[in-house]
C-alpha positions as CSV (number, residue, x, y, z in Angstrom):
1,M,0.0,0.0,0.0
2,N,1.2,3.5,-0.9
3,N,3.0,5.0,2.2
4,N,1.4,8.4,1.6
5,F,-2.0,6.9,1.8
6,I,-1.1,5.2,5.1
7,Y,0.1,8.5,6.5
8,I,-3.1,10.2,5.4
9,L,-5.2,7.6,7.1
10,C,-3.3,8.1,10.3
11,L,-4.0,11.8,10.1
12,A,-7.6,11.2,9.3
13,F,-7.8,9.0,12.4
14,L,-6.3,11.7,14.5
15,G,-8.7,14.3,13.1
16,S,-11.8,12.3,13.6
17,V,-11.9,9.1,15.7
18,V,-9.4,10.4,18.3
19,G,-11.5,13.6,18.5
20,L,-14.2,11.5,20.1
21,V,-12.3,11.7,23.4
22,G,-14.2,14.9,24.2
23,G,-17.5,13.1,24.1
24,I,-16.1,10.0,26.0
25,V,-14.9,12.4,28.8
26,L,-18.4,13.9,28.9
27,L,-19.9,10.4,29.5
28,L,-17.4,9.7,32.3
29,K,-16.9,13.2,33.8
30,G,-19.8,15.3,32.6
31,K,-19.3,18.4,34.8
32,I,-15.5,18.6,34.1
33,S,-16.2,18.3,30.4
34,Q,-18.8,20.9,30.2
35,E,-16.8,23.4,32.2
36,S,-13.8,23.0,29.9
37,S,-15.9,23.1,26.8
38,L,-15.7,26.9,26.3
39,H,-12.0,27.0,26.7
40,L,-11.6,24.1,24.2
41,I,-13.8,25.9,21.7
42,S,-11.8,29.0,22.0
43,F,-8.5,27.1,21.5
44,A,-9.8,25.2,18.5
45,A,-11.0,28.4,16.9
46,G,-7.5,29.9,17.2
47,V,-6.0,26.8,15.8
48,M,-8.3,26.7,12.8
49,L,-8.1,30.4,12.1
50,S,-4.3,30.4,12.3
51,A,-4.1,27.3,10.1
52,A,-6.4,28.9,7.5
53,F,-4.4,32.1,7.1
54,L,-0.8,30.9,7.7
55,D,-0.9,27.6,5.9
56,L,-4.0,26.7,3.9
57,L,-4.5,29.9,2.1
58,P,-0.8,30.5,1.0
59,E,-0.6,26.9,-0.2
60,A,-3.9,27.2,-2.0
61,V,-2.9,30.3,-3.8
62,N,0.4,28.7,-4.7
63,E,-1.4,25.7,-6.2
64,G,-4.4,27.5,-7.9
65,G,-3.7,31.2,-8.3
66,E,-5.7,34.2,-7.3
67,E,-9.1,32.7,-8.1
68,I,-8.6,30.8,-4.8
69,F,-9.8,33.8,-2.9
70,L,-13.1,33.5,-4.6
71,L,-13.3,29.8,-3.8
72,S,-12.5,30.5,-0.2
73,L,-15.4,32.8,-0.1
74,I,-17.6,30.2,-1.7
75,G,-16.4,27.6,0.8
76,M,-17.2,30.0,3.7
77,V,-20.7,30.9,2.5
78,G,-21.5,27.4,1.3
79,F,-20.6,25.8,4.6
80,F,-22.6,28.4,6.5
81,L,-25.7,27.7,4.4
82,A,-25.3,23.9,4.6
83,E,-24.8,24.0,8.4
84,D,-27.5,26.6,9.0
85,F,-30.0,24.4,7.1
86,L,-29.1,21.3,9.0
87,L,-28.8,22.9,12.4
88,H,-32.0,25.0,12.0
89,F,-33.9,21.8,12.9
90,H,-31.5,21.1,15.7
91,H,-32.0,24.4,17.4
92,H,-35.7,24.4,16.9
93,E,-36.1,20.9,18.3
94,E,-33.8,21.7,21.3
95,H,-35.9,24.5,22.5
96,S,-39.1,22.4,22.1
97,H,-37.4,19.6,24.2
98,K,-38.0,17.0,21.4
99,F,-34.5,15.8,21.3
100,K,-35.3,12.5,19.6
101,N,-36.2,14.4,16.5
102,V,-32.8,16.0,16.5
103,I,-30.8,12.7,16.1
104,P,-31.1,12.2,12.3
105,F,-30.1,15.8,11.5
106,L,-27.3,15.8,14.1
107,V,-25.8,12.6,12.7
108,L,-26.2,13.8,9.1
109,S,-24.6,17.2,9.9
110,D,-21.7,15.5,11.7
111,S,-21.2,13.0,8.9
112,V,-21.0,15.7,6.2
113,H,-18.7,17.7,8.4
114,N,-16.4,14.7,8.9
115,F,-16.5,13.8,5.2
116,I,-15.3,17.4,4.4
117,D,-12.5,17.1,7.0
118,G,-11.3,14.0,5.3
119,V,-11.2,15.8,1.9
120,A,-9.3,18.7,3.5
121,I,-6.8,16.5,5.3
122,C,-6.1,14.5,2.2
123,A,-5.9,17.5,-0.1
124,A,-3.6,19.3,2.3
125,Y,-1.3,16.3,2.7
126,M,-1.0,15.8,-1.1
127,A,0.0,19.5,-1.5
128,D,2.4,19.3,1.4
129,A,2.9,16.7,4.1
130,K,3.4,19.3,6.9
131,L,0.3,21.1,5.8
132,G,-1.6,17.8,6.1
133,L,-0.5,17.4,9.7
134,L,-1.5,20.9,10.6
135,V,-4.9,20.4,9.1
136,A,-5.4,17.2,11.0
137,I,-4.3,19.0,14.3
138,A,-6.8,21.7,13.5
139,T,-9.7,19.3,12.9
140,F,-8.8,17.3,16.0
141,A,-8.8,20.5,18.1
142,H,-12.3,21.3,16.8
143,E,-13.7,17.8,17.2
144,I,-13.2,17.6,20.9
145,P,-15.5,20.4,21.9
146,Q,-18.0,19.6,19.1
147,E,-18.2,16.0,20.3
148,I,-18.9,17.2,23.8
149,G,-21.9,19.1,22.6
150,D,-23.2,16.3,20.3
151,F,-22.8,13.7,23.0
152,G,-24.8,15.9,25.4
153,V,-27.6,16.3,22.9
154,L,-27.8,12.5,22.3
155,L,-27.7,11.9,26.1
156,R,-30.8,14.2,26.5
157,A,-32.5,12.4,23.6
158,G,-32.4,9.2,25.7
159,L,-29.8,7.2,23.8
160,S,-27.7,4.8,25.8
161,K,-23.9,5.5,26.2
162,I,-23.1,2.6,24.0
163,K,-25.4,3.6,21.2
164,I,-23.9,7.2,21.5
165,L,-20.5,5.8,21.0
166,L,-21.4,3.7,18.1
167,V,-23.3,6.5,16.3
168,N,-20.5,9.0,16.7
169,F,-17.9,6.4,15.7
170,F,-19.6,5.6,12.5
171,S,-20.2,9.3,11.8
172,A,-16.5,10.0,12.4
173,C,-15.7,7.2,9.8
174,A,-17.1,9.5,7.1
175,T,-13.7,11.2,7.3
176,F,-12.2,8.1,5.7
177,L,-14.7,8.3,2.8
178,G,-13.5,11.8,2.2
179,V,-9.9,10.6,2.2
180,F,-10.6,7.7,-0.2
181,L,-12.5,9.9,-2.7
182,T,-9.9,12.6,-2.7
183,F,-7.0,10.2,-2.9
184,Y,-8.7,8.4,-5.9
185,L,-9.3,11.6,-7.7
186,Y,-5.7,12.7,-7.0
187,S,-4.5,9.6,-8.8
188,K,-6.4,10.7,-11.9
189,T,-5.6,14.4,-11.9
190,Q,-3.9,16.8,-9.6
191,T,-5.4,20.1,-10.8
192,F,-8.1,20.1,-8.2
193,I,-5.9,20.3,-5.1
194,G,-5.7,24.1,-5.2
195,P,-9.5,24.6,-5.4
196,L,-10.0,22.1,-2.6
197,L,-7.6,23.9,-0.4
198,G,-9.4,27.1,-1.1
199,L,-12.7,25.7,-0.2
200,A,-11.2,24.2,3.0
201,T,-9.8,27.6,3.9
202,G,-13.3,29.1,3.7
203,M,-14.6,26.3,5.8
204,F,-12.0,26.7,8.5
205,I,-12.5,30.6,8.6
206,Y,-16.2,30.0,9.0
207,I,-15.9,27.5,11.7
208,A,-13.4,29.5,13.7
209,S,-15.5,32.7,13.5
210,A,-18.8,31.0,14.1
211,D,-17.4,29.2,17.2
212,I,-15.3,31.9,18.9
213,L,-17.1,35.1,18.3
214,P,-20.5,34.2,19.7
215,E,-19.1,32.5,22.7
216,L,-17.0,35.6,23.6
217,V,-20.0,37.8,23.2
218,R,-22.3,35.6,25.3
219,A,-19.8,35.2,28.1
220,E,-21.1,37.4,30.9
221,K,-18.2,37.4,33.3
222,R,-15.1,39.4,32.4
223,D,-12.8,36.6,33.8
224,I,-14.4,34.0,31.4
225,R,-13.8,36.4,28.5
226,W,-10.2,36.7,29.4
227,H,-9.9,32.9,29.6
228,T,-11.5,32.4,26.2
229,A,-9.4,35.1,24.6
230,G,-6.3,33.5,26.1
231,F,-7.1,30.1,24.8
232,F,-7.9,31.6,21.5
233,T,-4.5,33.3,21.4
234,L,-2.8,30.1,22.5
235,G,-4.3,28.2,19.5
236,I,-3.0,30.8,17.1
237,L,0.5,30.8,18.7
238,L,0.6,27.0,18.4
239,I,0.1,26.9,14.7
240,F,2.4,29.9,14.2
241,F,5.2,28.0,16.1
242,L,4.5,24.7,14.1
243,T,4.5,26.7,10.9
244,K,7.6,28.8,11.4
245,F,9.9,26.6,13.4
246,V,9.1,23.0,12.8
247,P,11.0,21.7,9.7
248,D,9.2,20.3,6.7
């Protein structure tokens, strides 16, 4: 088997399945997990935003030229529309306390998200191995707090802990479908790597902005705002350090 493909699968495993640790901690230590969720979200947003501007976007422009900026905008708007459509049902049902009706939309949203993560990880790695690692780290950082929220909703919907683990595991496996498809297409033609990186950049920018800004605005206590801002900055500095000082 191609060594590159094995490395990509390992990165996909890191960015998806290992990210389930956030939900698992919720099942075991719910209070601790919920209290740390805001800080993890802030850190993940910093990681994703930094990865988008310092790594993904420059590599995308290098691969595809200036039209990548338009594709990044399309990626950001497209992901917003897709997520807003799916999560509209989620939010509506959550307020009406009918959590069981949320499950299909939540699983579908997660699966699509994980599939796109797989595409992004594979495309990034094929452009540059270090970029693939950074993208995998960014998706992993985001998956942890996201899984905490998803596991919480499924718990309130009445699912057993075993069913919750199985549902989220199979949803995480959609990441590998994204990897397989992207790797197969890459074996046929390499011209689509730049556009894919441009779309991934838009997705990362959207996720980072949508996650961090609302949480900072809603935080009522000033010390919590300082905490979230600090973790957000820490995420940015981590990617900056890895980008500038870790050799290719």
